[in-house]
C-alpha positions, 0 to 999 in steps of 0.5 A, spaced: 500 500 500 505 504 501 509 503 495 503 504 491 501 511 494 509 513 493 508 511 486 502 515 485 505 521 488 511 520 484 507 520 478 503 526 480 509 530 481 512 528 474 505 530 471 505 537 474 513 538 471 510 535 465 505 541 464 510 546 467 516 545 463 513 547 456 510 553 459 517 555 461 518 555 453 512 560 452 516 567 453 522 564 448 517 562 443 512 568 443 518 573 443 522 569 437 516 568 433 511 574 434 503 573 435 503 571 427 508 566 428 506 563 434 499 562 431 501 558 425 505 553 430 499 553 434 494 551 428 499 546 426 500 543 433 492 543 434 491 539 427 496 534 429 494 533 436 487 531 433 490 526 429 494 524 435 487 523 439 484 519 433 490 514 434 489 514 442 482 516 445 478 510 443 484 505 442 488 506 449 482 505 454 480 499 452 487 496 451 489 498 458 483 494 461 485 488 457 492 489 459 491 490 466 486 484 467 492 479 465 498 484 467 503 478 469 501 475 462 501 481 458 509 483 460 511 476 458 507 476 452 504 483 450 499 481 445 494 487 447 500 491 445 501 488 439 494 489 437 493 496 439 500 498 435 497 495 429 490 498 429 493 505 431 498 504 426 493 504 420 489 509 424 495 514 423 496 512 416 488 515 415 490 521 419 496 523 415 492 522 409 487 527 412 492 532 415 495 532 408 489 536 405 488 541 411 492 546 408 487 547 402 481 548 407 485 552 413 489 558 410 493 559 416 496 552 415 503 550 411 505 543 409 512 545 412 509 546 419 505 540 418 511 536 416 515 539 422 509 537 427 509 529 425 514 527 430 508 528 435 504 523 431 510 518 430 512 519 438 505 517 440 505 510 436 512 509 439 509 511 446 504 506 449 503 509 455 497 505 457 501 499 457 506 502 461 501 504 466 497 497 466 504 493 467 507 497 473 511 502 469 508 508 472 514 512 475 519 510 469 513 513 465 513 519 468 520 520 469 522 519 461 516 524 460 519 529 464 526 528 461 523 528 453 520 535 455 526 538 458 530 536 452 525 539 448 525 545 452 533 546 452 533 545 445 528 551 444 532 556 449 538 554 445 536 554 437 529 558 437 532 565 436 527 569 431 521 568 426 526 565 421 526 559 426 519 557 426 520 551 422 525 549 427 521 551 433 515 547 431 519 541 430 522 541 437 516 542 440 513 536 436 519 531 438 518 531 446 513 525 445 518 522 440 524 522 445 520 519 450 518 514 446 525 512 444 527 512 451 521 507 453 522 503 446 526 498 450 521 496 455 516 494 451 520 491 445 524 486 449 518 482 451 515 483 443 522 480 440 523 475 446 516 472 444 515 474 437 514 467 434 508 466 439 504 472 438 498 473 433 499 478 428 491 477 426 488 478 432 488 486 431 482 485 427 478 482 432 480 487 437 478 493 432 471 490 431 470 490 439 472 497 440 469 500 433 463 503 437 467 507 441 472 510 437 468 516 434 465 518 440 471 518 444 475 521 439 470 527 438 469 528 445 477 529 446 478 533 440 473 538 442 479 541 446 483 542 440 477 545 436 477 552 438 484 553 435 483 549 429 476 553 427 480 560 429 485 558 424 480 557 419 476 563 419 480 568 424 487 567 421 494 566 425 494 572 429 487 571 432 489 564 433 496 566 436 492 571 441 487 565 443 492 560 444 497 564 448 491 564 453 488 557 452 495 554 453 495 557 460 488 555 462 488 548 459 494 547 463 490 549 469 484 545 468 488 539 467 491 540 474 484 541 477 482 535 474 488 531 477 485 534 484 478 532 482 481 525 481 484 525 487 478 527 491 474 521 488 479 516 489 482 518 495 476 521 499 469 518 496 471 512 492 473 508 499 466 510 502 462 509 496 458 503 499 456 508 505 451 512 501 449 517 507 456 519 509 458 519 501 452 524 500 454 528 506 462 529 504 460 530 497 455 536 499 461 539 503 466 538 497 461 541 492 461 547 496 468 548 499 472 547 493 468 551 488 468 557 493 476 556 494 477 556 486 472 562 485 477 566 490 483 563 486 480 565 480 479 573 482 486 573 484 488 570 478 483 575 474 487 581 477 494 578 475 492 576 468 495 583 465 502 581 469 502 574 467 501 575 459 506 581 460 511 576 463 510 570 459 508 573 452 511 580 452 507 587 450 505 584 443 500 579 446 496 584 451 490 583 447 490 576 450 489 579 457 481 579 456 481 572 453 485 569 459 480 572 464 474 569 460 478 563 460 479 563 467 471 563 468 471 557 463 476 553 467 472 554 473 465 552 470 469 546 467 471 544 474 464 545 477 461 541 471 466 535 472 465 535 479 458 534 479 458 529 474 464 525 477 461 525 484 454 524 483 456 518 478 459 515 484 452 514 488 447 514 482 452 510 477 448 513 471 453 511 465 448 513 460 447 520 463 455 521 462 454 518 455 448 523 453 452 529 456 458 527 452 454 527 446 451 534 448 458 537 449 460 534 442 454 537 439 455 544 442 462 545 440 461 543 433 454 547 433 458 554 436 464 554 432 460 552 425 456 558 427 462 562 428 464 560 421 458 562 418 458 569 421 465 570 419 463 570 412 457 575 413 461 580 417 468 582 419 470 582 427 476 584 430 475 580 437 474 572 435 478 570 441 474 573 445 468 571 442 470 564 442 472 564 449 465 567 451 462 561 447 466 556 451 463 559 457 456 558 454 457 551 453 459 549 460 453 553 462 449 549 458 452 542 460 451 544 467 444 546 466 443 539 462 446 535 467 442 538 473 435 538 469 437 530 467 438 529 475 431 532 476 428 528 471 431 521 473 428 522 480 
């Protein structure tokens, strides 16, 4: 028990470091590339991240469950790993075909930056995070992830000097996952080579048939996080995308940290008493009052510090991102509240169908909102697309919270 808790704490520390290190490179990138160049890099990165989500979101959850059930056997004969790797490789080929057409549809994207971003997709294939977690390599996984991002950060500080280095900057940003994957490759390649003759190289088809129903919803739900940047790149241009991305990078990192807090609350405080309904409801109610209030106070403080944060990280050229950051802070608070509501009530009610409905409703809201913005961009000129996109994200979270509350009342 003690060793598991220590491993969990170490993994949490590595996750935090993995978020902080890329943020430390933002001043270098923003100063060297400017608003326009920064936006171009972020658009290319967002597109490749969507491809990464396509080869990760639906596949890895099911694979981790399969590997965890027979962890000892999977280490000796990594059949789930092979099935996952083959299936994801075919998915990656399809994703690259789609990526090759995106510069024709999104003016802010260049082929050269997309090519420079491809190591992120290749590294994802070589980096079976789910398998390493399922087979007890979580601490090593966290350490190598941090090392990969640290090397990438050092290269950015060393090589990215001005706008002319935009291709190099994109390539370096994309290599962090590839570096981590190459360092971890011996861990999973060793059992594959040892039992090469005993592995099935056709069972991946059955694996794909099993997970096919969840691939599209899992991808769409995860891709919503990248949709604002991709959509803004399509109808608002690289400069507006750069301003939005500058604020979005900070709030996404904060939202991820808050999700770690939520997961800790669920696993450490609530899950152990899941069978004690009255006690669970009481503790859940206390958390849902205290935590949003505490986060609300933190939001007010960071809201006031937003101009200073933007100047510190991005310089004066990005000052228009201050209002975007302030609105996205509200979005991060609303999203955390919604995640807490869904996670905490699911512990008691176990309405997994409600979670699925919320997920599909979220997908529909994101697609509808940004499709409406795209239509509006054809009809009128507008100077504050980043502000409008940020306000739209807040509106989406309000709608999701309202949908959840209404569904809870109807289910009683």
